[in-house]
C-alpha positions in Angstrom: 12.7 -34.2 1.5 9.5 -35.4 3.1 6.4 -33.3 3.4 6.9 -33.0 7.1 10.3 -31.6 6.6 9.0 -29.3 3.9 6.2 -28.0 6.0 8.5 -27.5 9.0 11.0 -25.6 6.8 8.2 -23.7 5.1 6.6 -22.7 8.4 9.8 -21.4 10.1 11.2 -19.9 6.9 7.9 -18.2 6.0 7.6 -16.6 9.4 11.1 -15.3 9.2 10.5 -14.1 5.7 7.3 -12.4 6.7 8.9 -10.8 9.7 12.2 -9.9 8.2 11.1 -8.7 4.8 7.7 -7.3 5.9 5.7 -9.1 3.3 2.1 -8.0 3.3 0.6 -9.8 0.3 2.5 -12.7 -1.3 1.4 -13.7 -4.7 0.1 -17.2 -5.0 2.9 -19.8 -4.8 5.5 -17.2 -5.5 8.2 -16.1 -3.0 10.0 -13.8 -5.5 7.3 -11.2 -5.7 7.1 -8.3 -3.2 3.6 -6.9 -2.7 2.7 -3.3 -2.4 0.7 -3.4 0.8 3.7 -3.5 3.1 6.0 -1.5 0.8 8.8 -1.1 3.3 10.4 -3.3 5.9 10.1 -0.5 8.4 6.4 -0.6 8.2 5.8 -4.3 8.6 5.9 -6.8 11.5 9.6 -7.6 11.7 11.6 -10.0 13.9 15.4 -9.6 13.9 16.8 -13.0 15.0 20.5 -13.6 14.7 23.1 -16.2 15.7 22.8 -15.1 19.3 19.0 -15.2 19.4 19.1 -17.4 22.5 20.7 -14.5 24.4 19.1 -11.4 22.9 15.5 -10.3 22.9 13.7 -10.4 19.5 12.5 -7.0 18.4 9.3 -6.7 16.3 8.4 -3.7 14.1 4.7 -2.9 13.9 2.8 -3.8 10.7 1.2 -1.1 8.6 -2.0 0.5 9.8 -5.2 -0.8 8.1 -5.9 2.9 7.4 -2.6 3.4 5.5 -2.8 4.1 1.8 -2.8 1.5 -0.9 -3.8 1.0 -4.5 -4.0 -2.9 -4.5 -1.0 -4.1 -6.6 2.1 -6.1 -6.3 5.3 -5.6 -8.3 7.6 -8.3 -9.8 11.3 -8.1 -9.2 12.5 -8.6 -12.8 15.7 -6.5 -13.3 15.2 -3.2 -15.2 11.4 -3.8 -15.6 8.8 -2.6 -13.2 5.9 -4.8 -14.0 2.6 -5.5 -12.2 2.5 -9.0 -10.9 -0.9 -8.9 -9.2 -3.8 -6.5 -9.2 -6.7 -6.7 -6.8 -9.7 -6.9 -9.1 -11.9 -4.6 -7.1 -9.1 -2.4 -5.7 -8.3 1.1 -6.9 -5.7 0.1 -9.5 -8.0 -2.7 -10.9 -11.0 -0.4 -11.1 -8.9 2.3 -12.8 -7.8 -0.1 -15.5 -4.4 -1.3 -14.5 -3.7 -4.9 -15.5 -1.3 -7.7 -14.6 1.7 -7.4 -17.0 1.6 -3.6 -17.3 5.0 -2.1 -17.2 5.2 1.1 -15.2 7.3 3.7 -16.9 6.2 7.0 -15.2 4.7 8.0 -11.9 3.1 11.4 -11.6 4.9 12.6 -14.8 8.4 11.5 -13.7 10.3 8.5 -15.1 10.1 5.4 -12.9 13.7 4.9 -12.1 13.4 1.7 -10.1 10.9 -0.6 -8.5 11.8 0.9 -5.1 11.1 4.4 -6.4 7.6 3.3 -7.5 7.0 1.8 -4.1 8.2 5.0 -2.4 5.8 7.1 -4.4 2.9 4.8 -3.2 4.1 4.8 0.4 4.2 8.6 0.3 0.6 8.9 -0.8 -2.5 9.1 1.5 -6.0 7.8 1.2 -7.9 10.3 -1.1 -4.8 11.2 -3.1 -4.6 10.4 -6.8 -1.5 8.8 -8.4 -1.0 9.1 -12.2 0.8 6.2 -13.8 2.0 5.8 -17.4 2.2 2.2 -18.3 3.5 0.3 -21.3 0.9 -2.3 -22.3 1.9 -4.5 -25.3 3.9 -1.7 -26.8 1.4 1.1 -26.3 1.6 3.7 -23.5 -1.4 4.5 -21.5 -2.0 7.1 -18.7 -4.0 5.8 -15.8 -5.1 7.8 -12.8 -5.5 5.8 -9.6 -7.2 7.0 -6.4 -5.5 5.9 -3.2 -7.7 3.9 -0.8 -7.1 2.4 2.7 -5.5 -1.1 3.2 -8.5 -2.3 5.1 -10.9 -1.2 2.4 -8.9 -2.9 -0.3 -7.8 -6.1 1.4 -10.7 -6.5 3.9 -13.7 -5.4 1.9 -16.4 -7.4 3.6 -18.6 -6.3 6.5 -19.0 -8.3 9.7 -21.2 -11.4 9.2 -24.7 -11.7 10.9 -25.0 -15.6 11.0 -24.8 -16.9 14.5 -23.3 -20.0 16.1 -25.2 -23.3 16.1 -24.3 -26.7 17.4 -20.9 -27.6 18.9 -19.4 -30.7 17.1 -17.5 -31.7 20.3 -19.7 -32.2 23.3 -17.1 -32.8 25.9 -14.6 -30.1 27.0 -12.5 -29.1 24.0 -9.3 -28.9 26.1 -8.8 -32.6 26.5 -6.0 -34.9 25.4 -8.2 -37.1 23.3 -9.4 -34.2 21.2 -6.0 -32.9 20.0 -3.1 -34.2 17.9 0.3 -32.8 17.0 0.2 -31.9 13.3 2.9 -32.3 10.7 4.6 -28.9 10.1 6.2 -28.4 13.5 9.7 -29.1 14.7 10.7 -32.6 15.6 10.3 -33.5 19.3 7.7 -30.8 20.1 4.8 -32.2 22.2 1.5 -31.0 23.6 0.9 -30.1 27.2 -2.8 -29.8 28.3 -3.4 -28.9 31.9 -6.2 -27.0 33.8 -8.0 -26.0 30.6 -4.9 -24.7 28.8 -3.0 -26.1 25.9 0.7 -25.3 25.2 3.7 -26.9 23.5 6.7 -28.6 25.2 10.0 -28.2 23.4 11.7 -31.3 24.9 15.3 -30.0 24.4 14.8 -27.7 21.4 17.1 -24.7 21.3 16.8 -21.5 19.3 13.8 -21.3 16.9 11.2 -24.0 17.1 7.5 -24.4 16.2 4.6 -26.6 17.3 1.3 -27.2 15.6 -1.7 -29.1 16.8 -5.1 -29.8 15.3 -8.5 -30.4 16.9 -10.0 -33.7 16.0 -13.5 -34.0 14.6 -13.4 -30.3 13.5 -13.8 -30.5 9.7 -16.7 -28.2 9.4 -17.5 -26.5 6.0 -18.7 -23.3 7.9 -17.9 -22.5 11.5 -17.1 -20.0 14.3 -13.8 -20.7 16.1 -12.7 -18.7 19.1 -9.4 -19.0 21.0 -7.7 -17.0 23.8 -4.0 -16.7 22.8 -1.4 -15.9 25.5 2.1 -15.1 24.3 5.2 -13.4 25.5 7.1 -10.6 23.8 9.5 -13.3 22.4 7.1 -15.7 20.7 4.2 -15.9 18.2 1.0 -17.8 18.7 -2.0 -18.2 16.4 -4.6 -20.3 14.7 -4.5 -23.0 12.1 -7.4 -23.1 9.7 -8.6 -25.6 7.0 -5.8 -28.0 7.8 -5.6 -30.7 5.1 -2.7 -33.1 5.2 -2.5 -33.4 1.4 -3.0 -29.8 0.6 -2.0 -27.2 3.2 -3.6 -24.8 5.6 -4.1 -21.2 6.6 -2.0 -19.7 9.3 -3.3 -16.7 11.4 -0.4 -15.3 13.4 -0.5 -12.9 16.3 2.6 -10.7 16.6 3.2 -9.6 20.3 3.3 -5.9 19.3 -0.3 -5.6 18.3 0.0 -6.9 14.7 -1.3 -9.9 12.8 -0.8 -11.7 9.6 -2.6 -14.5 7.7 -1.0 -16.7 5.1 -1.8 -19.9 3.1 1.0 -22.5 3.4 0.9 -25.4 0.9 2.3 -28.9 1.3 5.0 -28.2 -1.3 6.4 -25.4 1.0 5.1 -22.5 -1.1 2.9 -19.7 0.3 0.2 -17.5 -0.9 -1.6 -14.2 -0.3 -0.4 -13.1 3.1 -2.1 -10.1 4.8 -0.3 -8.0 7.4 -1.9 -5.4 9.6 -1.4 -3.6 12.9 -4.7 -3.6 14.8 -5.9 -1.2 17.5 -8.0 -3.8 19.2 -5.0 -6.2 19.8 -3.2 -6.0 23.1 0.6 -5.9 23.0 3.3 -7.2 25.3 6.1 -5.0 26.6 8.9 -5.3 24.0 11.5 -4.4 26.7 10.6 -7.3 29.0 11.2 -10.9 27.6 8.7 -12.2 30.2 6.0 -9.7 29.5 2.8 -11.5 28.3 -0.4 -10.5 26.6 -3.7 -12.4 26.0 -6.0 -11.8 23.0 -9.2 -13.4 22.0 -9.4 -14.3 18.4 -12.6 -15.2 16.6 -12.6 -16.6 13.1 -15.8 -17.3 11.1 -15.8 -19.1 7.7 -18.9 -18.7 5.7 -19.8 -18.8 2.0 -16.2 -18.9 0.9 -15.3 -15.9 3.0 -13.3 -15.5 6.2 -14.1 -13.0 9.0 -11.7 -12.1 11.8 -12.3 -10.4 15.1 -9.9 -9.5 18.0 -11.2 -9.1 21.5 -14.7 -8.7 20.3 -13.9 -6.0 17.6 -14.4 -6.9 14.0 -11.1 -6.5 12.0 -11.3 -8.1 8.6 -13.6 -9.8 6.2 -12.2 -11.1 2.9 -12.8 -13.9 0.3 -10.5 -17.0 0.9 -9.4 -16.5 -2.8 -7.4 -13.5 -1.4 -4.9 -16.2 -0.2 -4.8 -18.2 -3.5 -7.4 -19.5 -6.0 -8.8 -22.1 -5.6 -8.9 -21.7 -1.9 -8.0 -24.5 0.6 -11.4 -26.0 1.5 -12.8 -27.9 4.4 -10.2 -29.1 6.9 -9.4 -29.2 10.6 -8.8 -26.2 12.9 -6.0 -25.9 15.4 -3.3 -23.8 17.1 0.4 -23.2 16.6 3.2 -21.5 18.5 6.7 -20.3 17.5 9.5 -19.7 20.0 12.4 -17.6 18.9 14.7 -17.8 21.9 14.8 -19.1 25.4 14.7 -15.8 27.3 11.0 -16.0 28.0 9.5 -18.3 30.6 6.2 -18.4 28.7 5.5 -20.4 25.6 2.3 -19.6 23.6 -0.7 -20.9 25.5 -4.3 -21.4 24.3 -7.5 -21.5 26.4 -11.2 -20.8 26.3 -11.5 -22.6 22.9 -14.9 -22.9 21.3 -15.9 -24.3 18.0 -19.4 -24.1 16.5 -21.0 -24.9 13.2 -23.1 -22.1 11.8 -26.9 -21.9 12.3 -29.5 -20.2 10.2 -31.0 -18.7 13.4 -29.4 -17.1 16.4 -28.2 -19.5 19.0 -26.4 -18.5 22.2 -22.7 -19.2 21.9 -21.8 -21.6 24.6 -18.4 -21.3 26.4 -16.2 -24.2 27.0 -17.1 -24.1 30.7 -20.8 -24.2 29.9 -20.2 -27.2 27.5 -18.3 -29.0 30.2 -21.0 -28.3 32.8 -23.7 -29.7 30.4 -21.6 -32.8 29.8 -21.2 -33.4 33.5 -24.9 -32.9 34.2 -25.8 -35.4 31.5 -23.6 -37.9 33.3 
């Protein structure tokens, strides 16, 4: 299997896994673990494609609220053993003393009957509650009291950045054929269409599920601010590619058309790492009952100092270290866009416009729009 095939399979399979199983924080390079942040499929962004997907609307279930309770752990799925697979170092469980490898034997004084029972106990908790765990650590039992926090506080602990945009690495209008290239990872036969300042994908005969990826040339900046308007129907997913490196992998920031978003690392071997999944009040949603209903959201991503900061429609949503998605993180690479179509009911494929890319500056610089950049280029002759 070639890397292209692997990435294509990984992209489509990962999206379906994330959407069907409601994964909210996959452990690095491990698909077997289920993380605690989503806890239940009914809480996460969920698509329900089937063999008749071309004829039936896809339904999406909203991701958990960023204000929902969490303690910052993931559990392995070893039979008959409820063991911690990951622990967020600065999360409630980590600060309370829980460690990777601890076996949970009791929750709030009652025997932990199953992994699902432990998850249910955490789901039932609210920020401000305290959960008492009894764990078996190397043959010794310990009681650990863990305060419940919010998902945003645990998984997005950083405040909005203050560094402003500097120079634009691409002087001519960004939406131009010469600046974009189809990237490995999409479905065979998918091409780009760039018209009137908008970029979209053309399926060229694809049926059912298909995906397209494109990267922006000359965009390998170590630190940057990247903004894109994403238009999508209720039947497809659009988003951003970050730090694309052909020999390593990339980050995928997805917009679900019900007002939810996820971000995941995808590696060239087909594995994935550290996905986040949130509903977001600042995201606009399409009408789930209308296959042709569309919505447009402005996404801004800033990478700085090994951290990533995400805003939607001008409202700051999340700041977190890139190590949240796997350590070491994927470093400098190209940025781009991607789209996924689940069926042929919608007349709208994911479309991208008003794209800007700037390197960071030490002092405040007005952020130019694509139109302003184009005007300046024309004026210069």
